[in-house]
C-alpha positions in Angstrom: -0.1 0.0 -0.1 1.3 3.3 -1.0 -1.0 5.4 0.7 -1.1 6.2 4.2 -3.2 3.9 6.1 -5.2 3.3 9.4 -5.2 0.3 11.7 -8.4 -1.2 12.7 -9.3 -4.4 14.4 -11.8 -6.4 12.9 -13.2 -9.7 14.0 -14.2 -12.6 11.5 -16.4 -15.6 11.5 -13.6 -18.4 11.0 -15.1 -19.4 7.6 -14.6 -15.9 6.3 -11.5 -15.6 7.5 -9.9 -18.7 6.1 -11.8 -17.6 2.6 -9.9 -14.4 3.1 -6.8 -15.8 3.5 -7.2 -18.1 0.5 -8.4 -15.4 -1.6 -5.5 -13.4 -0.6 -2.9 -16.2 -1.4 -4.5 -17.1 -4.7 -4.0 -13.4 -5.6 -0.6 -13.0 -4.3 -1.8 -10.0 -2.0 -2.6 -9.4 1.5 -5.9 -9.8 3.3 -6.2 -5.9 3.7 -5.7 -5.4 0.3 -8.8 -7.9 -0.3 -10.9 -6.0 2.3 -10.0 -2.6 1.1 -11.2 -3.3 -2.5 -14.4 -5.2 -1.4 -15.3 -2.2 1.0 -14.3 0.5 -1.6 -16.5 -1.1 -4.0 -19.4 -1.6 -1.5 -19.5 2.1 -0.4 -17.8 3.7 -3.7 -20.7 6.5 -3.9 -20.4 7.2 -0.2 -16.6 7.6 -0.6 -16.9 9.9 -3.7 -19.4 12.0 -1.7 -16.7 12.4 1.3 -14.0 12.9 -1.1 -15.9 15.7 -2.9 -17.0 17.3 0.3 -13.2 16.8 1.4 -14.4 16.0 5.0 -12.9 13.2 6.7 -15.3 10.2 7.9 -15.4 9.8 11.5 -15.4 6.4 13.1 -18.8 6.8 13.9 -19.7 8.2 10.5 -18.1 5.1 8.8 -19.8 2.7 11.0 -23.4 4.3 10.0 -22.4 4.0 6.4 -21.3 0.4 6.8 -24.8 -0.5 8.8 -26.7 1.5 6.2 -25.2 -0.7 3.4 -25.8 -4.1 5.3 -21.8 -4.5 5.7 -22.5 -4.6 9.6 
């Protein structure tokens, strides 16, 4: 990853975590890269709006967006 990143703790169900690890190995990338790509696609309109507004999302706002899109 070439951009500045932020660290977060996320808990996955064992089967999902296994699938993520296998997907990452198959594509020669990290689990973080798989998750970032999936989340970016899932909330693309909201990311574009946030970038346009140039207002960083708070942790609470991100939580609400993920909840709204059924990711939580």
